PASEBA-1860 file (N, C-alpha, C; in nm, 3 decimals):
! residues 90
1> MEKRIKIT> -1.862/0.153/-0.210/-1.846/0.011/-0.183/-1.705/-0.014/-0.128 ~ -1.699/-0.091/-0.023/-1.570/-0.124/0.040/-1.500/-0.233/-0.041 ~ -1.367/-0.222/-0.045/-1.288/-0.330/-0.103/-1.153/-0.336/-0.035 ~ -1.085/-0.449/-0.051/-0.951/-0.469/0.005/-0.864/-0.529/-0.105 ~ -0.743/-0.474/-0.119/-0.651/-0.529/-0.218/-0.516/-0.557/-0.153 ~ -0.451/-0.658/-0.206/-0.312/-0.688/-0.170/-0.227/-0.630/-0.283 ~ -0.121/-0.559/-0.245/-0.038/-0.488/-0.341/0.108/-0.532/-0.321 ~ 0.173/-0.567/-0.430/0.316/-0.595/-0.427/0.384/-0.494/-0.519
9> VKGFVQGV> 0.476/-0.416/-0.461/0.548/-0.314/-0.536/0.691/-0.361/-0.558 ~ 0.731/-0.364/-0.685/0.865/-0.409/-0.722/0.946/-0.291/-0.774 ~ 1.076/-0.296/-0.752/1.165/-0.191/-0.798/1.261/-0.153/-0.686 ~ 1.309/-0.029/-0.691/1.396/0.023/-0.584/1.304/0.089/-0.482 ~ 1.253/0.008/-0.388/1.147/0.055/-0.298/1.179/0.032/-0.150 ~ 1.300/-0.013/-0.120/1.341/-0.027/0.019/1.457/0.068/0.046 ~ 1.457/0.125/0.166/1.562/0.219/0.203/1.540/0.359/0.151 ~ 1.419/0.386/0.103/1.387/0.517/0.044/1.263/0.581/0.108
17> GFRYFAYK> 1.217/0.525/0.220/1.100/0.579/0.288/0.968/0.536/0.228 ~ 0.968/0.426/0.154/0.845/0.383/0.085/0.735/0.343/0.184 ~ 0.772/0.270/0.290/0.670/0.228/0.386/0.608/0.348/0.456 ~ 0.691/0.444/0.495/0.637/0.564/0.561/0.549/0.643/0.464 ~ 0.590/0.651/0.338/0.510/0.718/0.234/0.372/0.652/0.224 ~ 0.370/0.518/0.217/0.244/0.444/0.207/0.159/0.465/0.332 ~ 0.223/0.460/0.448/0.153/0.480/0.576/0.088/0.618/0.581 ~ 0.163/0.719/0.544/0.113/0.857/0.546/-0.005/0.875/0.450
25> KANEYGLT> 0.009/0.822/0.328/-0.099/0.833/0.229/-0.224/0.757/0.276 ~ -0.206/0.637/0.329/-0.320/0.557/0.375/-0.395/0.629/0.485 ~ -0.322/0.692/0.577/-0.387/0.766/0.685/-0.457/0.891/0.634 ~ -0.400/0.958/0.534/-0.467/1.073/0.473/-0.600/1.030/0.411 ~ -0.603/0.911/0.351/-0.723/0.860/0.286/-0.819/0.791/0.383 ~ -0.775/0.763/0.505/-0.859/0.693/0.601/-0.871/0.544/0.574 ~ -0.768/0.486/0.516/-0.768/0.343/0.486/-0.716/0.261/0.603 ~ -0.750/0.133/0.605/-0.692/0.040/0.701/-0.608/-0.060/0.625
33> GYVKNLIN> -0.520/-0.130/0.699/-0.435/-0.231/0.637/-0.295/-0.223/0.692 ~ -0.198/-0.255/0.607/-0.058/-0.253/0.651/0.035/-0.238/0.531 ~ 0.160/-0.211/0.561/0.267/-0.211/0.461/0.390/-0.273/0.527 ~ 0.465/-0.352/0.451/0.586/-0.413/0.506/0.686/-0.442/0.395 ~ 0.815/-0.447/0.434/0.919/-0.488/0.342/0.920/-0.640/0.332 ~ 0.948/-0.690/0.213/0.966/-0.834/0.194/1.115/-0.864/0.180 ~ 1.152/-0.985/0.212/1.294/-1.023/0.212/1.356/-1.015/0.072 ~ 1.274/-1.024/-0.034/1.325/-1.020/-0.171/1.344/-0.878/-0.225
41> GDVEAEAQ> 1.318/-0.776/-0.141/1.337/-0.637/-0.183/1.209/-0.567/-0.226 ~ 1.099/-0.641/-0.235/0.970/-0.581/-0.270/0.905/-0.521/-0.145 ~ 0.800/-0.443/-0.167/0.716/-0.394/-0.058/0.577/-0.452/-0.078 ~ 0.518/-0.503/0.030/0.383/-0.557/0.026/0.292/-0.470/0.110 ~ 0.171/-0.448/0.060/0.071/-0.373/0.136/-0.065/-0.436/0.115 ~ -0.151/-0.416/0.214/-0.293/-0.444/0.198/-0.365/-0.317/0.236 ~ -0.463/-0.279/0.156/-0.537/-0.156/0.181/-0.686/-0.184/0.168 ~ -0.762/-0.129/0.264/-0.907/-0.148/0.266/-0.976/-0.016/0.289
49> GNSGIVND> -1.084/0.004/0.214/-1.164/0.125/0.228/-1.255/0.140/0.108 ~ -1.305/0.262/0.090/-1.390/0.292/-0.025/-1.315/0.259/-0.154 ~ -1.383/0.195/-0.246/-1.322/0.147/-0.369/-1.245/0.256/-0.444 ~ -1.305/0.374/-0.459/-1.239/0.483/-0.530/-1.115/0.532/-0.458 ~ -1.122/0.537/-0.325/-1.008/0.584/-0.246/-0.894/0.482/-0.249 ~ -0.928/0.354/-0.246/-0.826/0.250/-0.258/-0.753/0.264/-0.391 ~ -0.828/0.295/-0.497/-0.766/0.314/-0.629/-0.676/0.438/-0.630 ~ -0.716/0.544/-0.561/-0.630/0.663/-0.551/-0.500/0.629/-0.479
57> FLSDLKIG> -0.510/0.553/-0.370/-0.393/0.509/-0.294/-0.300/0.427/-0.384 ~ -0.357/0.337/-0.461/-0.280/0.255/-0.553/-0.206/0.341/-0.654 ~ -0.271/0.444/-0.704/-0.206/0.536/-0.798/-0.085/0.604/-0.734 ~ -0.098/0.642/-0.606/0.015/0.702/-0.534/0.131/0.604/-0.521 ~ 0.100/0.477/-0.491/0.206/0.377/-0.475/0.278/0.350/-0.606 ~ 0.209/0.365/-0.718/0.272/0.343/-0.849/0.377/0.450/-0.877 ~ 0.366/0.565/-0.810/0.464/0.673/-0.824/0.570/0.661/-0.715 ~ 0.526/0.644/-0.591/0.617/0.629/-0.478/0.680/0.761/-0.435
65> PSGSYVKS> 0.759/0.757/-0.328/0.825/0.878/-0.280/0.945/0.912/-0.368 ~ 0.994/1.035/-0.356/1.114/1.071/-0.431/1.229/0.982/-0.384 ~ 1.312/0.941/-0.476/1.422/0.850/-0.442/1.389/0.705/-0.469 ~ 1.262/0.674/-0.488/1.224/0.537/-0.520/1.210/0.522/-0.672 ~ 1.213/0.397/-0.717/1.185/0.366/-0.857/1.091/0.246/-0.858 ~ 0.967/0.270/-0.898/0.867/0.163/-0.903/0.871/0.100/-1.042 ~ 0.911/-0.027/-1.046/0.920/-0.099/-1.173/0.784/-0.158/-1.212 ~ 0.715/-0.218/-1.114/0.584/-0.275/-1.140/0.504/-0.288/-1.010
73> VITEDIPL> 0.373/-0.294/-1.026/0.281/-0.308/-0.913/0.183/-0.420/-0.947 ~ 0.174/-0.518/-0.860/0.083/-0.630/-0.878/-0.027/-0.620/-0.773 ~ -0.152/-0.631/-0.814/-0.263/-0.622/-0.719/-0.350/-0.747/-0.727 ~ -0.417/-0.772/-0.615/-0.509/-0.885/-0.606/-0.621/-0.846/-0.511 ~ -0.745/-0.866/-0.553/-0.859/-0.843/-0.464/-0.863/-0.955/-0.361 ~ -0.879/-0.916/-0.234/-0.883/-1.014/-0.126/-1.003/-0.983/-0.035 ~ -1.041/-1.077/0.053/-1.157/-1.054/0.140/-1.136/-0.939/0.239 ~ -1.244/-0.873/0.274/-1.241/-0.764/0.372/-1.202/-0.817/0.510
81> QLNEAEFE> -1.132/-0.734/0.588/-1.102/-0.763/0.728/-1.197/-0.676/0.811 ~ -1.291/-0.737/0.880/-1.398/-0.662/0.943/-1.359/-0.586/1.069 ~ -1.264/-0.634/1.146/-1.233/-0.570/1.275/-1.102/-0.492/1.274 ~ -1.061/-0.448/1.158/-0.936/-0.374/1.148/-0.962/-0.225/1.172 ~ -0.876/-0.161/1.252/-0.903/-0.023/1.292/-0.805/0.079/1.235 ~ -0.689/0.034/1.184/-0.587/0.130/1.142/-0.501/0.074/1.030 ~ -0.415/0.159/0.977/-0.313/0.120/0.881/-0.180/0.123/0.954 ~ -0.102/0.017/0.942/0.022/0.009/1.019/0.141/-0.031/0.934
89> IK> 0.257/0.007/0.982/0.383/-0.038/0.923/0.425/-0.162/1.000 ~ 0.450/-0.270/0.929/0.494/-0.395/0.995/0.644/-0.411/0.976
END
């Protein structure tokens, strides 16, 4: 079953390659969506794909790349985007 979630990652997650880490993992999993830095220092992502794979991606983001420190992760189920073709860094 397909699902899409919005993810907000809090902690030391900017300037450590977090967006590239998320981009690489999403492409390995075949997910669509995006990842971007927020002005408050958080990282926001949306990920869409098979429910189990989205959960695996979320588990990876809770760990993050080396050099990052993930304090908390907030998720929200959101509507599917039907015409999305890739995962991108914004």
